[in-house]
C-alpha positions in Angstrom: -17.6 -16.2 -14.6 -16.7 -12.3 -14.5 -20.3 -11.8 -13.3 -20.0 -14.8 -10.5 -16.9 -13.7 -9.0 -17.8 -9.5 -9.5 -21.5 -10.6 -7.9 -19.8 -12.1 -4.7 -17.3 -9.2 -4.3 -17.6 -8.8 -0.7 -17.0 -11.5 0.4 -14.4 -12.4 -1.7 -12.5 -9.3 -0.3 -13.4 -10.0 3.5 -12.0 -14.0 3.1 -9.3 -12.4 1.6 -8.9 -10.0 4.2 -9.3 -12.0 7.5 -7.6 -15.6 6.0 -4.1 -12.9 4.5 -4.6 -11.3 7.8 -4.7 -13.9 10.4 -2.2 -15.1 8.6 -0.3 -12.7 9.0 -0.6 -12.5 12.7 0.3 -15.8 13.9 3.5 -15.7 10.8 5.1 -12.8 13.3 3.9 -14.6 16.3 5.8 -17.8 15.6 8.1 -16.3 13.7 8.9 -12.2 14.3 12.1 -10.1 12.0 12.1 -8.1 14.6 11.4 -8.1 18.2 8.5 -4.6 19.0 8.9 -2.3 20.6 5.7 -1.0 21.0 3.1 -3.0 22.2 0.1 -4.1 19.7 -2.1 -2.6 22.6 -1.1 0.7 21.8 -0.7 0.0 18.6 -3.4 -2.0 17.3 -6.8 -0.8 17.7 -5.6 2.3 16.6 -4.5 1.3 13.4 -7.5 -1.3 12.9 -10.0 1.4 14.1 -8.6 3.3 10.9 -9.2 0.5 8.5 -12.2 0.6 10.0 -13.5 3.7 9.3 -11.6 4.3 6.1 -13.6 1.3 4.5 -17.4 2.7 6.0 -16.4 5.8 4.4 -15.6 4.5 0.6 -18.5 2.5 1.4 -20.7 5.5 1.9 -19.6 8.3 -0.3 -17.7 5.8 -3.1 -20.2 2.3 -2.8 -19.5 1.4 -6.2 -16.3 2.3 -6.9 -13.9 1.8 -9.2 -14.9 -2.0 -10.4 -18.5 -0.5 -10.6 -17.0 2.5 -12.6 -15.0 0.0 -15.0 -18.7 -1.7 -15.9 -19.9 1.6 -16.4 -16.3 2.2 -18.9 -16.6 -0.7 -20.2 -20.3 -0.8 -22.0 -20.0 2.3 -22.9 -16.2 2.7 -24.6 -14.4 4.5 -22.4 -10.2 4.4 -21.7 -7.6 2.9 -24.0 -8.2 -0.9 -23.5 -11.7 -0.5 -24.7 -10.3 0.9 -27.5 -8.4 -2.3 -28.7 -9.7 -5.6 -29.5 -7.4 -8.5 -27.7 -7.6 -11.9 -26.6 -9.1 -11.7 -23.1 -6.5 -13.6 -20.9 -3.7 -10.6 -22.9 -6.5 -7.5 -21.7 -7.1 -9.1 -18.3 -2.8 -8.8 -17.4 -2.4 -5.6 -19.1 -5.1 -4.5 -16.9 -4.0 -5.7 -14.1 -0.1 -5.1 -14.3 -0.9 -1.4 -15.7 -3.0 -0.4 -12.4 -0.3 -2.2 -10.6 2.3 0.2 -12.5 0.3 3.1 -12.1 -0.2 2.7 -8.0 3.9 2.9 -7.9 3.6 5.9 -9.8 0.9 7.7 -7.4 2.7 6.8 -4.5 6.0 8.4 -6.0 4.3 11.1 -6.1 2.5 11.1 -3.0 6.6 11.4 -1.5 7.6 14.1 -3.6 4.7 16.3 -3.7 4.6 18.4 -0.3 0.8 18.3 0.0 0.4 14.5 -0.5 2.9 13.6 1.8 1.6 15.5 4.5 -1.0 13.4 3.6 0.6 10.2 3.3 3.5 10.8 6.3 0.6 9.4 9.0 1.2 6.3 7.4 5.1 6.2 7.4 4.2 7.9 11.6 4.3 4.4 12.7 6.4 3.1 15.3 6.4 -0.5 13.9 5.9 -1.7 11.2 3.8 -5.2 10.8 0.6 -6.3 9.8 -1.6 -3.8 10.6 0.5 -0.7 9.5 -1.0 -1.9 5.6 -4.1 -0.8 6.7 -3.5 3.2 8.5 -3.7 5.1 5.7 -5.8 8.8 6.1 -8.6 9.5 5.6 -8.6 11.8 3.3 -5.0 10.0 1.2 -8.1 6.8 0.6 -10.4 9.2 -0.7 -8.0 11.1 -3.2 -6.3 7.4 -4.0 -10.0 6.1 -5.0 -10.5 9.4 -6.7 -7.1 8.5 -9.0 -8.2 5.2 -8.9 -11.1 6.0 -11.2 -9.6 8.4 -13.0 -7.2 6.0 -14.2 -9.7 3.3 -14.4 -11.4 5.9 -17.0 -8.2 6.5 -19.0 -6.9 3.0 -19.1 -10.1 0.7 -18.9 -9.5 -2.6 -17.4 -12.5 -4.6 -16.8 -14.0 -4.6 -14.0 -12.7 -8.4 -12.6 -9.1 -6.8 -13.6 -9.7 -4.1 -10.9 -10.9 -6.5 -8.7 -8.2 -9.0 -9.1 -5.8 -6.4 -9.1 -7.7 -4.7 -5.9 -7.7 -7.6 -3.7 -3.7 -8.6 -4.7 -3.2 -4.5 -3.3 -5.2 -5.5 -0.6 -3.3 -8.9 0.2 0.6 -7.6 -0.6 0.1 -4.0 2.2 -0.4 -6.9 4.3 2.5 -9.5 3.6 5.0 -7.1 3.2 3.7 -4.9 6.3 4.3 -8.3 8.1 6.6 -8.4 10.4 8.0 -12.0 9.6 10.9 -13.7 9.0 11.2 -15.7 5.8 15.1 -17.6 5.0 17.2 -15.0 3.2 18.6 -16.8 0.4 14.9 -17.0 -0.4 14.4 -13.6 0.6 16.7 -12.3 -1.8 14.8 -14.8 -4.8 11.3 -13.6 -4.0 12.9 -9.4 -3.9 12.8 -10.3 -8.3 9.7 -11.1 -9.0 7.0 -9.6 -6.0 7.9 -7.0 -2.3 8.9 -8.7 0.2 8.5 -7.6 4.2 12.5 -6.9 3.7 12.3 -5.1 0.9 9.5 -3.3 1.8 10.6 -2.8 5.6 13.9 -0.2 4.1 10.7 2.0 2.9 9.7 2.8 6.7 12.7 3.4 7.5 13.3 6.8 9.6 16.1 7.8 7.1 15.2 10.0 4.6 16.9 8.2 1.1 15.9 4.9 2.6 12.1 6.0 3.4 12.3 7.4 -0.6 12.5 4.3 -2.2 11.0 0.5 -2.4 7.9 2.6 -3.6 6.3 -0.9 -5.2 3.5 -2.7 -3.2 3.3 -6.0 -5.4 5.5 -6.0 -8.2 9.3 -5.7 -7.2 10.5 -4.8 -11.2 9.0 -1.2 -11.4 11.8 0.1 -8.4 14.6 -1.9 -10.0 13.0 -0.1 -13.4 13.3 3.5 -12.2 16.1 2.9 -9.4 14.3 3.7 -6.8 15.6 -0.3 -5.6 17.7 0.2 -2.1 18.7 -4.0 -1.7 19.7 -2.8 2.3 18.9 -0.5 4.5 22.2 1.8 6.2 21.6 0.3 10.1 20.6 -3.4 9.1 17.0 -4.7 9.2 17.8 -4.9 12.5 19.4 -2.0 13.3 17.0 0.9 11.6 14.5 3.1 12.8 11.3 3.0 12.1 8.9 5.8 11.8 9.5 10.0 11.4 11.2 12.0 14.0 8.6 14.6 14.3 6.2 12.2 15.8 8.3 10.0 18.0 6.4 10.1 20.9 4.1 7.4 22.3 0.6 9.4 22.3 0.7 10.4 18.4 0.5 6.2 18.1 -3.9 7.4 18.8 -6.8 7.5 16.3 -7.0 10.6 17.2 -4.1 12.1 17.6 -3.3 10.1 13.9 -5.9 12.0 12.1 -4.2 15.4 13.2 -0.8 14.7 11.7 -1.1 16.3 8.5 -2.4 19.7 9.7 0.8 19.5 11.7 3.6 21.6 10.9 6.7 19.6 10.7 10.4 21.8 11.7 11.9 23.6 9.1 14.3 20.7 8.1 11.1 18.2 7.4 10.4 18.0 3.6 7.9 15.5 1.9 11.0 12.5 -0.1 12.7 13.1 -3.2 13.0 10.1 -5.5 16.1 8.1 -4.8 18.7 7.2 -7.0 19.2 3.1 -7.1 22.2 1.7 -5.0 
């Protein structure tokens, strides 16, 4: 079964991507959480354009990526999970969970280290947060993240199926938790006990630094609670908070060419990489 699923990896990835993307667009149109102050035509072509660029770069430069490396690691016995004998379902579960924890920690590092923050801040410079923001990452950050993921695969030894499941969930979660969609408040609060919801993640895109430096999780909310980086609500409220970064508020910065240059622009001296936030 694993071989069958992995053989259809491209079809699976594309099916999930377009399915979730279409569902989030429809949800955003029917039940938006916040009014849009920036038109979609000024943002979407650029956000989608950089997502296409990133996909092509990964396929060109790292065609096998983490899934292929997991196959090699399993054959050669590399990585922690390949050194112990565990029931298949448990090994699969641990592989996915450990990778999710790793992406949370990586996200914190990309905020805390100034050089990495220069790359990651392009993601935060979007003046709105919707489903397309979930794919808006600088190509250098995408390549660096893939390199880190491949090192994690070598160290942890998750199965190829675990890596594929994790990547599909991560991609779907990124589109869901960035979506500008309304969820009943009571349901949202309940879901936040387990997963990252749009309301929870939107706080991370607030232009208030102490809120930007919280809610780092993509899929599971447990890591923010466990490491005390969870913020329940933004100070100005979901409808009142300002999204984006102060240093990139000009609408021209939404253009693809400007986005690609943002890591190389020197910010004002007071604009520094974020520091970890203690829970409120």
